[in-house]
PyMOL Python script that loads the backbone (N, CA, C, O; Angstrom):
from pymol import cmd

cmd.read_pdbstr("""\
ATOM      1  N   UNK A   1     -89.259  29.316 187.241  1.00  0.00           N
ATOM      2  CA  UNK A   1     -90.778  28.706 186.464  1.00  0.00           C
ATOM      3  C   UNK A   1     -91.729  28.863 187.482  1.00  0.00           C
ATOM      4  O   UNK A   1     -91.286  28.698 188.618  1.00  0.00           O
ATOM      5  N   UNK A   2     -92.766  29.104 187.391  1.00  0.00           N
ATOM      6  CA  UNK A   2     -93.968  29.208 188.013  1.00  0.00           C
ATOM      7  C   UNK A   2     -95.291  28.449 187.406  1.00  0.00           C
ATOM      8  O   UNK A   2     -95.809  29.108 186.504  1.00  0.00           O
ATOM      9  N   UNK A   3     -95.775  27.544 187.621  1.00  0.00           N
ATOM     10  CA  UNK A   3     -96.935  27.051 186.861  1.00  0.00           C
ATOM     11  C   UNK A   3     -98.314  26.706 188.082  1.00  0.00           C
ATOM     12  O   UNK A   3     -98.369  26.413 189.277  1.00  0.00           O
ATOM     13  N   UNK A   4     -99.078  26.890 187.217  1.00  0.00           N
ATOM     14  CA  UNK A   4    -100.587  26.387 188.278  1.00  0.00           C
ATOM     15  C   UNK A   4    -101.503  26.945 187.295  1.00  0.00           C
ATOM     16  O   UNK A   4    -101.241  27.759 186.409  1.00  0.00           O
ATOM     17  N   UNK A   5    -102.792  26.305 187.619  1.00  0.00           N
ATOM     18  CA  UNK A   5    -103.958  26.775 187.117  1.00  0.00           C
ATOM     19  C   UNK A   5    -104.366  28.083 187.103  1.00  0.00           C
ATOM     20  O   UNK A   5    -103.711  28.881 187.773  1.00  0.00           O
ATOM     21  N   UNK A   6    -105.489  28.538 186.362  1.00  0.00           N
ATOM     22  CA  UNK A   6    -105.775  29.792 186.190  1.00  0.00           C
ATOM     23  C   UNK A   6    -106.545  29.984 187.629  1.00  0.00           C
ATOM     24  O   UNK A   6    -107.083  29.059 188.237  1.00  0.00           O
ATOM     25  N   UNK A   7    -106.505  31.269 188.036  1.00  0.00           N
ATOM     26  CA  UNK A   7    -106.845  31.967 189.486  1.00  0.00           C
ATOM     27  C   UNK A   7    -106.262  30.980 190.551  1.00  0.00           C
ATOM     28  O   UNK A   7    -106.994  30.683 191.496  1.00  0.00           O
ATOM     29  N   UNK A   8    -105.082  30.481 190.481  1.00  0.00           N
ATOM     30  CA  UNK A   8    -104.685  29.676 191.369  1.00  0.00           C
ATOM     31  C   UNK A   8    -103.628  30.486 192.464  1.00  0.00           C
ATOM     32  O   UNK A   8    -103.098  29.934 193.429  1.00  0.00           O
ATOM     33  N   UNK A   9    -103.503  31.516 192.187  1.00  0.00           N
ATOM     34  CA  UNK A   9    -102.514  32.885 193.027  1.00  0.00           C
ATOM     35  C   UNK A   9    -101.328  32.791 192.382  1.00  0.00           C
ATOM     36  O   UNK A   9    -100.303  32.909 193.055  1.00  0.00           O
ATOM     37  N   UNK A  10    -101.248  32.582 191.082  1.00  0.00           N
ATOM     38  CA  UNK A  10     -99.556  32.937 190.842  1.00  0.00           C
ATOM     39  C   UNK A  10     -99.376  34.416 190.872  1.00  0.00           C
ATOM     40  O   UNK A  10     -98.605  34.885 191.709  1.00  0.00           O
ATOM     41  N   UNK A  11     -99.908  35.074 190.176  1.00  0.00           N
ATOM     42  CA  UNK A  11     -99.742  36.698 190.483  1.00  0.00           C
ATOM     43  C   UNK A  11    -100.053  37.289 191.741  1.00  0.00           C
ATOM     44  O   UNK A  11     -99.849  38.493 191.896  1.00  0.00           O
ATOM     45  N   UNK A  12    -100.529  36.580 192.671  1.00  0.00           N
ATOM     46  CA  UNK A  12    -100.508  37.089 193.897  1.00  0.00           C
ATOM     47  C   UNK A  12     -99.431  36.885 194.737  1.00  0.00           C
ATOM     48  O   UNK A  12     -99.065  37.607 195.664  1.00  0.00           O
ATOM     49  N   UNK A  13     -98.835  35.601 194.254  1.00  0.00           N
ATOM     50  CA  UNK A  13     -97.575  35.037 195.099  1.00  0.00           C
ATOM     51  C   UNK A  13     -96.095  36.231 194.849  1.00  0.00           C
ATOM     52  O   UNK A  13     -95.314  36.767 195.635  1.00  0.00           O
ATOM     53  N   UNK A  14     -96.291  36.262 193.052  1.00  0.00           N
ATOM     54  CA  UNK A  14     -95.574  37.315 192.944  1.00  0.00           C
ATOM     55  C   UNK A  14     -95.544  38.757 193.386  1.00  0.00           C
ATOM     56  O   UNK A  14     -94.463  39.301 193.609  1.00  0.00           O
ATOM     57  N   UNK A  15     -96.725  39.417 193.525  1.00  0.00           N
ATOM     58  CA  UNK A  15     -97.089  40.450 194.204  1.00  0.00           C
ATOM     59  C   UNK A  15     -96.717  40.492 195.619  1.00  0.00           C
ATOM     60  O   UNK A  15     -96.251  41.556 196.029  1.00  0.00           O
ATOM     61  N   UNK A  16     -96.846  39.504 196.442  1.00  0.00           N
ATOM     62  CA  UNK A  16     -96.250  39.319 197.754  1.00  0.00           C
ATOM     63  C   UNK A  16     -95.018  39.265 197.975  1.00  0.00           C
ATOM     64  O   UNK A  16     -94.514  39.774 198.976  1.00  0.00           O
ATOM     65  N   UNK A  17     -94.273  38.565 196.965  1.00  0.00           N
ATOM     66  CA  UNK A  17     -92.468  38.521 197.034  1.00  0.00           C
ATOM     67  C   UNK A  17     -91.892  39.915 196.674  1.00  0.00           C
ATOM     68  O   UNK A  17     -90.769  40.236 197.061  1.00  0.00           O
ATOM     69  N   UNK A  18     -92.713  40.790 195.887  1.00  0.00           N
ATOM     70  CA  UNK A  18     -92.463  41.914 195.505  1.00  0.00           C
ATOM     71  C   UNK A  18     -92.557  42.833 196.754  1.00  0.00           C
ATOM     72  O   UNK A  18     -91.612  43.551 197.081  1.00  0.00           O
ATOM     73  N   UNK A  19     -93.373  42.801 197.234  1.00  0.00           N
ATOM     74  CA  UNK A  19     -93.870  43.776 198.487  1.00  0.00           C
ATOM     75  C   UNK A  19     -92.878  43.353 199.527  1.00  0.00           C
ATOM     76  O   UNK A  19     -92.505  44.294 200.228  1.00  0.00           O
ATOM     77  N   UNK A  20     -92.334  42.152 199.822  1.00  0.00           N
ATOM     78  CA  UNK A  20     -91.597  41.796 200.869  1.00  0.00           C
ATOM     79  C   UNK A  20     -90.195  42.259 200.698  1.00  0.00           C
ATOM     80  O   UNK A  20     -89.447  42.730 201.554  1.00  0.00           O
ATOM     81  N   UNK A  21     -89.924  41.988 199.136  1.00  0.00           N
ATOM     82  CA  UNK A  21     -88.830  42.697 198.799  1.00  0.00           C
ATOM     83  C   UNK A  21     -88.481  44.285 199.159  1.00  0.00           C
ATOM     84  O   UNK A  21     -87.493  44.828 199.654  1.00  0.00           O
ATOM     85  N   UNK A  22     -89.596  44.705 198.738  1.00  0.00           N
ATOM     86  CA  UNK A  22     -89.768  46.351 199.121  1.00  0.00           C
ATOM     87  C   UNK A  22     -89.683  46.523 200.497  1.00  0.00           C
ATOM     88  O   UNK A  22     -88.821  47.329 200.846  1.00  0.00           O
ATOM     89  N   UNK A  23     -90.428  45.917 201.511  1.00  0.00           N
ATOM     90  CA  UNK A  23     -90.009  46.065 202.747  1.00  0.00           C
ATOM     91  C   UNK A  23     -88.705  45.896 203.283  1.00  0.00           C
ATOM     92  O   UNK A  23     -88.137  46.667 204.056  1.00  0.00           O
ATOM     93  N   UNK A  24     -88.245  44.765 202.786  1.00  0.00           N
ATOM     94  CA  UNK A  24     -86.788  44.688 203.445  1.00  0.00           C
ATOM     95  C   UNK A  24     -85.834  45.597 202.780  1.00  0.00           C
ATOM     96  O   UNK A  24     -84.848  45.886 203.457  1.00  0.00           O
ATOM     97  N   UNK A  25     -85.923  46.139 201.532  1.00  0.00           N
ATOM     98  CA  UNK A  25     -85.023  46.891 200.803  1.00  0.00           C
ATOM     99  C   UNK A  25     -85.324  48.390 201.462  1.00  0.00           C
ATOM    100  O   UNK A  25     -84.481  49.256 201.226  1.00  0.00           O
ATOM    101  N   UNK A  26     -86.336  48.705 202.176  1.00  0.00           N
ATOM    102  CA  UNK A  26     -86.611  50.176 202.377  1.00  0.00           C
ATOM    103  C   UNK A  26     -86.738  50.339 203.861  1.00  0.00           C
ATOM    104  O   UNK A  26     -87.101  51.361 204.444  1.00  0.00           O
ATOM    105  N   UNK A  27     -86.309  48.935 204.512  1.00  0.00           N
ATOM    106  CA  UNK A  27     -86.464  49.165 205.943  1.00  0.00           C
ATOM    107  C   UNK A  27     -88.038  48.653 206.411  1.00  0.00           C
ATOM    108  O   UNK A  27     -88.941  48.544 205.581  1.00  0.00           O
ATOM    109  N   UNK A  28     -88.200  48.393 207.698  1.00  0.00           N
ATOM    110  CA  UNK A  28     -89.466  48.096 208.371  1.00  0.00           C
ATOM    111  C   UNK A  28     -90.059  49.076 209.270  1.00  0.00           C
ATOM    112  O   UNK A  28     -90.682  48.844 210.306  1.00  0.00           O
ATOM    113  N   UNK A  29     -89.741  50.397 208.649  1.00  0.00           N
ATOM    114  CA  UNK A  29     -90.726  51.415 209.089  1.00  0.00           C
ATOM    115  C   UNK A  29     -91.888  51.665 208.735  1.00  0.00           C
ATOM    116  O   UNK A  29     -92.189  51.582 207.544  1.00  0.00           O
ATOM    117  N   UNK A  30     -92.948  52.086 209.841  1.00  0.00           N
ATOM    118  CA  UNK A  30     -94.190  51.995 209.138  1.00  0.00           C
ATOM    119  C   UNK A  30     -94.704  52.774 208.027  1.00  0.00           C
ATOM    120  O   UNK A  30     -95.732  52.497 207.410  1.00  0.00           O
ATOM    121  N   UNK A  31     -93.761  53.996 207.747  1.00  0.00           N
ATOM    122  CA  UNK A  31     -93.939  54.809 206.763  1.00  0.00           C
ATOM    123  C   UNK A  31     -93.789  54.076 205.648  1.00  0.00           C
ATOM    124  O   UNK A  31     -94.754  54.049 204.884  1.00  0.00           O
ATOM    125  N   UNK A  32     -92.653  53.370 205.314  1.00  0.00           N
ATOM    126  CA  UNK A  32     -92.349  52.456 204.282  1.00  0.00           C
ATOM    127  C   UNK A  32     -93.402  51.442 203.903  1.00  0.00           C
ATOM    128  O   UNK A  32     -93.859  51.211 202.783  1.00  0.00           O
ATOM    129  N   UNK A  33     -93.713  50.850 205.131  1.00  0.00           N
ATOM    130  CA  UNK A  33     -95.122  49.636 204.967  1.00  0.00           C
ATOM    131  C   UNK A  33     -96.316  50.215 204.351  1.00  0.00           C
ATOM    132  O   UNK A  33     -96.932  49.542 203.525  1.00  0.00           O
ATOM    133  N   UNK A  34     -96.731  51.454 204.681  1.00  0.00           N
ATOM    134  CA  UNK A  34     -98.091  52.142 204.380  1.00  0.00           C
ATOM    135  C   UNK A  34     -97.861  52.364 202.787  1.00  0.00           C
ATOM    136  O   UNK A  34     -98.760  52.028 202.016  1.00  0.00           O
ATOM    137  N   UNK A  35     -96.716  52.902 202.320  1.00  0.00           N
ATOM    138  CA  UNK A  35     -96.651  53.088 201.051  1.00  0.00           C
ATOM    139  C   UNK A  35     -96.811  52.078 199.876  1.00  0.00           C
ATOM    140  O   UNK A  35     -96.902  52.396 198.690  1.00  0.00           O
ATOM    141  N   UNK A  36     -96.831  50.925 200.334  1.00  0.00           N
ATOM    142  CA  UNK A  36     -96.840  49.736 199.536  1.00  0.00           C
ATOM    143  C   UNK A  36     -98.326  49.356 198.933  1.00  0.00           C
ATOM    144  O   UNK A  36     -98.574  48.691 197.927  1.00  0.00           O
ATOM    145  N   UNK A  37     -99.251  49.988 199.867  1.00  0.00           N
ATOM    146  CA  UNK A  37    -100.778  50.228 199.547  1.00  0.00           C
ATOM    147  C   UNK A  37    -101.176  48.545 199.625  1.00  0.00           C
ATOM    148  O   UNK A  37    -101.890  48.021 198.771  1.00  0.00           O
ATOM    149  N   UNK A  38    -100.719  47.956 200.538  1.00  0.00           N
ATOM    150  CA  UNK A  38    -101.128  46.460 200.717  1.00  0.00           C
ATOM    151  C   UNK A  38    -102.833  46.399 200.849  1.00  0.00           C
ATOM    152  O   UNK A  38    -103.300  47.104 201.744  1.00  0.00           O
ATOM    153  N   UNK A  39    -103.631  45.745 200.166  1.00  0.00           N
ATOM    154  CA  UNK A  39    -104.991  45.279 200.062  1.00  0.00           C
ATOM    155  C   UNK A  39    -105.140  44.175 200.964  1.00  0.00           C
ATOM    156  O   UNK A  39    -104.394  43.200 200.881  1.00  0.00           O
ATOM    157  N   UNK A  40    -106.124  44.265 201.891  1.00  0.00           N
ATOM    158  CA  UNK A  40    -106.280  42.989 202.804  1.00  0.00           C
ATOM    159  C   UNK A  40    -107.124  42.043 202.025  1.00  0.00           C
ATOM    160  O   UNK A  40    -107.644  42.352 200.952  1.00  0.00           O
ATOM    161  N   UNK A  41    -107.245  40.888 202.592  1.00  0.00           N
ATOM    162  CA  UNK A  41    -108.127  39.943 201.952  1.00  0.00           C
ATOM    163  C   UNK A  41    -109.311  39.851 202.187  1.00  0.00           C
ATOM    164  O   UNK A  41    -109.726  39.522 203.298  1.00  0.00           O
ATOM    165  N   UNK A  42    -110.060  40.121 201.203  1.00  0.00           N
ATOM    166  CA  UNK A  42    -111.564  40.731 201.302  1.00  0.00           C
ATOM    167  C   UNK A  42    -112.351  39.495 201.270  1.00  0.00           C
ATOM    168  O   UNK A  42    -113.554  39.748 201.335  1.00  0.00           O
ATOM    169  N   UNK A  43    -112.086  38.256 201.192  1.00  0.00           N
ATOM    170  CA  UNK A  43    -113.218  36.965 200.582  1.00  0.00           C
ATOM    171  C   UNK A  43    -113.482  36.417 201.902  1.00  0.00           C
ATOM    172  O   UNK A  43    -114.235  35.450 201.787  1.00  0.00           O
ATOM    173  N   UNK A  44    -113.174  36.641 203.073  1.00  0.00           N
ATOM    174  CA  UNK A  44    -113.603  36.139 204.321  1.00  0.00           C
ATOM    175  C   UNK A  44    -113.894  37.467 205.213  1.00  0.00           C
ATOM    176  O   UNK A  44    -113.079  38.373 205.392  1.00  0.00           O
ATOM    177  N   UNK A  45    -115.191  37.408 205.731  1.00  0.00           N
ATOM    178  CA  UNK A  45    -115.269  38.883 206.425  1.00  0.00           C
ATOM    179  C   UNK A  45    -114.773  38.550 207.822  1.00  0.00           C
ATOM    180  O   UNK A  45    -114.822  39.426 208.685  1.00  0.00           O
ATOM    181  N   UNK A  46    -114.297  37.335 208.103  1.00  0.00           N
ATOM    182  CA  UNK A  46    -113.909  37.235 209.636  1.00  0.00           C
ATOM    183  C   UNK A  46    -112.444  37.835 209.782  1.00  0.00           C
ATOM    184  O   UNK A  46    -112.052  38.531 210.719  1.00  0.00           O
ATOM    185  N   UNK A  47    -111.761  37.457 208.748  1.00  0.00           N
ATOM    186  CA  UNK A  47    -110.233  37.823 208.443  1.00  0.00           C
ATOM    187  C   UNK A  47    -109.802  39.348 207.857  1.00  0.00           C
ATOM    188  O   UNK A  47    -108.678  39.848 207.817  1.00  0.00           O
ATOM    189  N   UNK A  48    -111.162  39.938 207.396  1.00  0.00           N
ATOM    190  CA  UNK A  48    -110.546  41.279 206.468  1.00  0.00           C
ATOM    191  C   UNK A  48    -110.180  42.246 207.026  1.00  0.00           C
ATOM    192  O   UNK A  48    -109.522  43.112 206.450  1.00  0.00           O
ATOM    193  N   UNK A  49    -110.533  42.317 208.302  1.00  0.00           N
ATOM    194  CA  UNK A  49    -109.435  43.479 209.273  1.00  0.00           C
ATOM    195  C   UNK A  49    -108.202  43.003 210.043  1.00  0.00           C
ATOM    196  O   UNK A  49    -107.606  43.716 210.850  1.00  0.00           O
ATOM    197  N   UNK A  50    -107.823  41.599 209.699  1.00  0.00           N
ATOM    198  CA  UNK A  50    -106.677  41.024 210.730  1.00  0.00           C
ATOM    199  C   UNK A  50    -105.596  41.546 209.724  1.00  0.00           C
ATOM    200  O   UNK A  50    -105.787  41.774 208.529  1.00  0.00           O
ATOM    201  N   UNK A  51    -104.475  41.690 210.392  1.00  0.00           N
ATOM    202  CA  UNK A  51    -103.236  41.914 209.601  1.00  0.00           C
ATOM    203  C   UNK A  51    -102.464  40.629 208.738  1.00  0.00           C
ATOM    204  O   UNK A  51    -102.575  39.418 208.929  1.00  0.00           O
ATOM    205  N   UNK A  52    -101.894  41.140 208.033  1.00  0.00           N
ATOM    206  CA  UNK A  52    -101.332  39.881 206.751  1.00  0.00           C
ATOM    207  C   UNK A  52     -99.968  39.871 207.287  1.00  0.00           C
ATOM    208  O   UNK A  52     -99.454  40.738 207.993  1.00  0.00           O
ATOM    209  N   UNK A  53     -99.436  38.756 206.852  1.00  0.00           N
ATOM    210  CA  UNK A  53     -97.915  38.424 207.140  1.00  0.00           C
ATOM    211  C   UNK A  53     -97.197  37.796 206.225  1.00  0.00           C
ATOM    212  O   UNK A  53     -97.873  37.363 205.292  1.00  0.00           O
ATOM    213  N   UNK A  54     -95.976  37.581 206.167  1.00  0.00           N
ATOM    214  CA  UNK A  54     -95.265  36.760 204.939  1.00  0.00           C
ATOM    215  C   UNK A  54     -94.225  36.043 205.954  1.00  0.00           C
ATOM    216  O   UNK A  54     -93.876  36.646 206.969  1.00  0.00           O
ATOM    217  N   UNK A  55     -93.779  34.861 205.688  1.00  0.00           N
ATOM    218  CA  UNK A  55     -92.874  34.149 206.195  1.00  0.00           C
ATOM    219  C   UNK A  55     -91.932  33.919 205.153  1.00  0.00           C
ATOM    220  O   UNK A  55     -92.300  33.685 204.002  1.00  0.00           O
ATOM    221  N   UNK A  56     -90.838  33.969 205.463  1.00  0.00           N
ATOM    222  CA  UNK A  56     -89.560  33.004 204.550  1.00  0.00           C
ATOM    223  C   UNK A  56     -88.863  31.837 205.298  1.00  0.00           C
ATOM    224  O   UNK A  56     -88.498  31.812 206.474  1.00  0.00           O
ATOM    225  N   UNK A  57     -88.772  30.967 204.433  1.00  0.00           N
ATOM    226  CA  UNK A  57     -87.848  29.916 204.919  1.00  0.00           C
ATOM    227  C   UNK A  57     -86.550  29.594 204.178  1.00  0.00           C
ATOM    228  O   UNK A  57     -86.556  29.538 202.948  1.00  0.00           O
ATOM    229  N   UNK A  58     -85.484  29.390 204.858  1.00  0.00           N
ATOM    230  CA  UNK A  58     -84.373  29.235 204.004  1.00  0.00           C
ATOM    231  C   UNK A  58     -83.634  27.760 204.683  1.00  0.00           C
ATOM    232  O   UNK A  58     -82.608  27.297 204.185  1.00  0.00           O
TER     233      UNK A  58
END
""", "prot")
cmd.dss("prot")
cmd.show_as("cartoon", "prot")
cmd.util.cbc("prot")
cmd.orient("prot")
């Protein structure tokens, strides 16, 4: 269950988890990552060209 206010990032969290799953399931080759069409964070002009990253802690 995922709760949160409107526009708090719930959908983006689900999209990020789906992207990470796809990367893991299809290997971490550049060709598989580029197929995911990752859209950069565009709300901050200082970081819009910076790479995105995801971390999982178990």
